[in-house]
C-alpha positions as a printed Julia matrix, in Angstrom:
259×3 Matrix{Float64}:
 95.36  -45.54  -18.56
 95.16  -45.19  -22.38
 95.4   -41.72  -23.84
 92.08  -40.19  -24.84
 90.33  -41.3   -21.62
 90.96  -38.54  -19.09
 90.51  -39.25  -15.43
 87.23  -38.15  -13.92
 87.36  -36.28  -10.68
 84.68  -36.3    -8.04
 83.07  -33.19   -9.52
 82.99  -34.79  -12.97
 81.48  -38.0   -11.61
 78.87  -36.04   -9.69
 77.91  -34.08  -12.8
 77.76  -37.25  -14.89
 75.61  -38.99  -12.29
 73.28  -36.01  -12.17
 72.96  -36.04  -15.96
 72.06  -39.73  -15.95
 69.52  -39.19  -13.19
 67.87  -36.35  -15.08
 67.81  -38.46  -18.23
 66.22  -41.36  -16.36
 63.59  -39.05  -14.84
 62.78  -37.59  -18.26
 62.4   -41.07  -19.76
 60.21  -42.15  -16.86
 57.98  -39.08  -17.31
 57.72  -39.72  -21.06
 56.76  -43.34  -20.47
 54.14  -42.28  -17.92
 52.62  -39.83  -20.41
 52.65  -42.53  -23.09
 50.79  -44.99  -20.85
 48.3   -42.31  -19.85
 47.69  -41.37  -23.49
 47.17  -44.97  -24.57
 44.73  -45.58  -21.74
 42.76  -42.41  -22.48
 42.62  -43.05  -26.23
 41.43  -46.6   -25.59
 38.66  -45.25  -23.36
 37.62  -42.59  -25.88
 37.53  -45.1   -28.75
 35.61  -47.62  -26.68
 32.61  -45.31  -26.2
 31.52  -44.91  -29.85
 32.51  -48.49  -30.66
 30.29  -49.77  -27.85
 27.45  -47.64  -29.17
 27.84  -49.0   -32.69
 28.05  -52.55  -31.4
 24.8   -52.18  -29.46
 23.01  -50.64  -32.43
 24.3   -53.31  -34.81
 23.27  -56.12  -32.46
 19.86  -54.47  -32.16
 19.56  -54.51  -35.93
 20.49  -58.19  -36.15
 18.04  -59.09  -33.36
 15.25  -57.11  -34.96
 15.02  -54.62  -32.08
 15.72  -51.66  -34.4
 14.85  -51.06  -38.02
 17.57  -49.82  -40.36
 15.77  -46.47  -40.5
 15.96  -46.16  -36.71
 19.55  -47.32  -36.27
 21.32  -45.85  -39.31
 21.39  -42.18  -38.12
 22.81  -43.18  -34.73
 25.44  -45.45  -36.28
 26.47  -42.66  -38.65
 26.77  -40.27  -35.71
 29.09  -42.66  -33.88
 31.2   -43.12  -37.02
 31.56  -39.36  -37.35
 32.64  -39.14  -33.71
 35.35  -41.69  -34.38
 36.48  -39.79  -37.47
 36.62  -36.52  -35.55
 38.55  -38.08  -32.69
 41.16  -39.69  -34.95
 41.58  -36.51  -37.0
 42.03  -34.34  -33.93
 44.46  -36.8   -32.32
 46.46  -36.78  -35.55
 46.61  -32.98  -35.51
 47.72  -32.89  -31.86
 50.44  -35.45  -32.6
 51.65  -33.47  -35.62
 51.69  -30.24  -33.63
 53.63  -31.75  -30.73
 56.12  -33.24  -33.21
 56.51  -29.88  -34.95
 55.33  -31.18  -38.34
 51.89  -29.58  -38.64
 51.28  -28.16  -42.09
 50.05  -24.56  -42.18
 49.68  -22.56  -45.41
 48.91  -18.95  -44.56
 47.53  -16.36  -46.96
 45.52  -13.12  -46.68
 41.84  -13.81  -45.94
 38.91  -11.73  -44.71
 38.26  -12.51  -41.06
 34.61  -11.49  -41.24
 34.01  -13.68  -44.27
 35.46  -16.84  -42.77
 33.61  -16.23  -39.5
 30.3   -15.87  -41.36
 30.98  -19.15  -43.15
 31.6   -20.9   -39.82
 28.39  -19.52  -38.3
 26.37  -20.62  -41.31
 27.09  -24.25  -40.38
 25.43  -23.73  -36.99
 22.3   -21.77  -37.86
 20.08  -24.87  -37.9
 21.5   -26.58  -34.76
 21.09  -23.36  -32.78
 17.57  -22.81  -34.12
 16.55  -26.37  -33.22
 17.61  -25.73  -29.62
 15.97  -22.29  -29.61
 19.27  -20.54  -28.95
 20.39  -17.22  -30.39
 23.46  -17.03  -32.62
 24.6   -13.48  -33.3
 27.51  -12.05  -35.26
 28.9    -8.57  -34.72
 31.56   -7.54  -37.23
 32.9    -4.32  -35.75
 35.66   -3.92  -38.28
 36.4    -5.83  -41.47
 39.93   -7.16  -41.18
 42.32   -8.96  -43.52
 44.42  -11.52  -41.68
 47.32  -13.84  -42.57
 46.21  -17.39  -41.72
 45.51  -20.83  -43.07
 41.79  -20.44  -43.86
 40.99  -24.14  -43.45
 42.77  -24.32  -40.09
 41.04  -21.19  -38.79
 37.69  -22.57  -39.92
 38.41  -25.7   -37.9
 39.16  -23.58  -34.83
 35.92  -21.62  -35.16
 33.88  -24.8   -35.68
 35.45  -26.3   -32.55
 34.63  -23.21  -30.49
 31.05  -22.98  -31.76
 30.54  -26.71  -31.14
 31.72  -26.31  -27.55
 29.51  -23.27  -27.03
 26.47  -25.07  -28.43
 27.11  -28.16  -26.34
 27.37  -26.24  -23.08
 24.6   -23.68  -23.59
 20.96  -24.47  -22.85
 19.49  -20.99  -22.42
 20.33  -17.73  -24.17
 22.81  -18.18  -26.94
 26.18  -17.29  -28.4
 27.54  -13.95  -29.57
 30.51  -13.86  -31.95
 32.42  -10.63  -32.4
 35.01   -9.8   -35.05
 37.31   -6.84  -34.48
 40.82   -5.53  -34.9
 43.29   -4.56  -32.19
 46.73   -3.18  -33.01
 48.33   -5.76  -35.31
 45.86   -8.57  -34.67
 42.48   -9.66  -35.91
 40.2   -10.78  -33.07
 37.37  -13.28  -32.91
 35.5   -13.58  -29.62
 33.01  -16.38  -28.98
 30.89  -15.63  -25.92
 28.18  -17.99  -24.65
 25.63  -17.84  -21.85
 26.21  -21.45  -20.86
 27.06  -23.24  -17.66
 30.57  -21.8   -17.39
 33.69  -23.43  -16.0
 34.69  -23.44  -12.35
 37.86  -21.62  -11.38
 39.86  -24.73  -10.48
 39.32  -26.15  -13.97
 40.4   -23.05  -15.89
 44.18  -23.74  -15.83
 43.54  -27.12  -17.47
 41.03  -26.35  -20.25
 43.62  -26.57  -23.03
 45.08  -29.86  -21.8
 44.53  -32.9   -23.97
 41.52  -35.01  -22.86
 40.78  -32.77  -19.89
 37.11  -32.61  -18.86
 35.63  -30.29  -16.3
 33.63  -31.62  -13.38
 30.43  -30.42  -15.08
 31.15  -32.53  -18.16
 31.94  -35.57  -16.06
 28.73  -35.12  -14.08
 26.7   -35.04  -17.29
 28.74  -37.92  -18.75
 28.92  -36.12  -22.08
 30.82  -38.72  -24.01
 30.59  -36.7   -27.2
 33.06  -34.21  -25.81
 36.28  -36.14  -26.25
 38.36  -33.4   -24.67
 40.74  -32.54  -27.51
 38.86  -29.74  -29.31
 40.42  -26.9   -27.32
 43.83  -28.56  -27.42
 43.63  -28.79  -31.2
 42.41  -25.2   -31.43
 45.32  -23.94  -29.35
 47.86  -25.8   -31.49
 46.3   -24.55  -34.72
 46.12  -20.92  -33.6
 49.7   -20.93  -32.33
 50.92  -22.59  -35.54
 49.46  -19.59  -37.42
 51.32  -17.15  -35.17
 48.33  -16.3   -32.99
 47.13  -16.96  -29.47
 43.93  -18.19  -27.84
 42.63  -17.42  -24.35
 39.6   -18.38  -22.3
 37.72  -16.83  -19.38
 34.65  -18.2   -17.67
 32.33  -17.95  -14.69
 30.03  -20.68  -13.46
 26.38  -20.1   -14.45
 27.33  -16.98  -16.45
 29.12  -18.44  -19.45
 32.44  -18.71  -21.23
 34.35  -16.35  -23.52
 37.08  -17.55  -25.87
 39.23  -15.02  -27.71
 41.33  -15.85  -30.75
 44.02  -13.41  -31.91
 45.62  -13.89  -35.32
 48.14  -11.73  -37.22
 47.03   -9.16  -39.76
 48.04   -9.59  -43.38
 51.02   -7.39  -44.21
 49.69   -6.37  -47.62
 46.05   -5.97  -46.62
 45.08   -7.51  -49.98
 43.06  -10.7   -50.28
 44.43  -13.71  -52.12
 42.6   -14.85  -55.21
């Protein structure tokens, strides 16, 4: 036998075989996830595309006027944009290439700005939207990314609340700034709770309502964004009582706001 190729004993062969088996299993699992992702994305894209196709055909056939169809077509386009943007963020996060530029910002200020976007939608549905800033806090985050997280959480709360409203609380605990979004909505059953941050996961309630607008990546994106900023996000819920989501983000070391 040529030098440089040592003999393999039974133990070595067994270890090598085990390594190949583990590699094959990992590749098989990756391929299964890839197929599942492609199938789910195709389904999610199909829904708004089908809606736009029906509206466009209605326009061509004279069933709808442009004034009637245009707002619905624009809504479907925005859904597609949101889905593709969120999928891109999830992909970047899982590949470890998500861009986050953190700086000192006022947690209360950015939370107020997020709530301002929802004042009209909540009012139209006759739901309360309250903000309780218990302590003004300067945090170290990417302001745009945190705004996206808050918008995702408020969108979810609005979508799943029909009576009562949403209470948002800003506070400080130890070395973290806290934002809590608490709704009085339908809640999530216990068996679904371990899966709420999984990509494309939908609870039984959402499936029953066939809420196609909820593409099932908002919480996944929020978790990735919060963790990329050095924070954590958690969720608790009870059916018929509502859901509470808590976001913890690091305090700014200087305590001074950026210009």
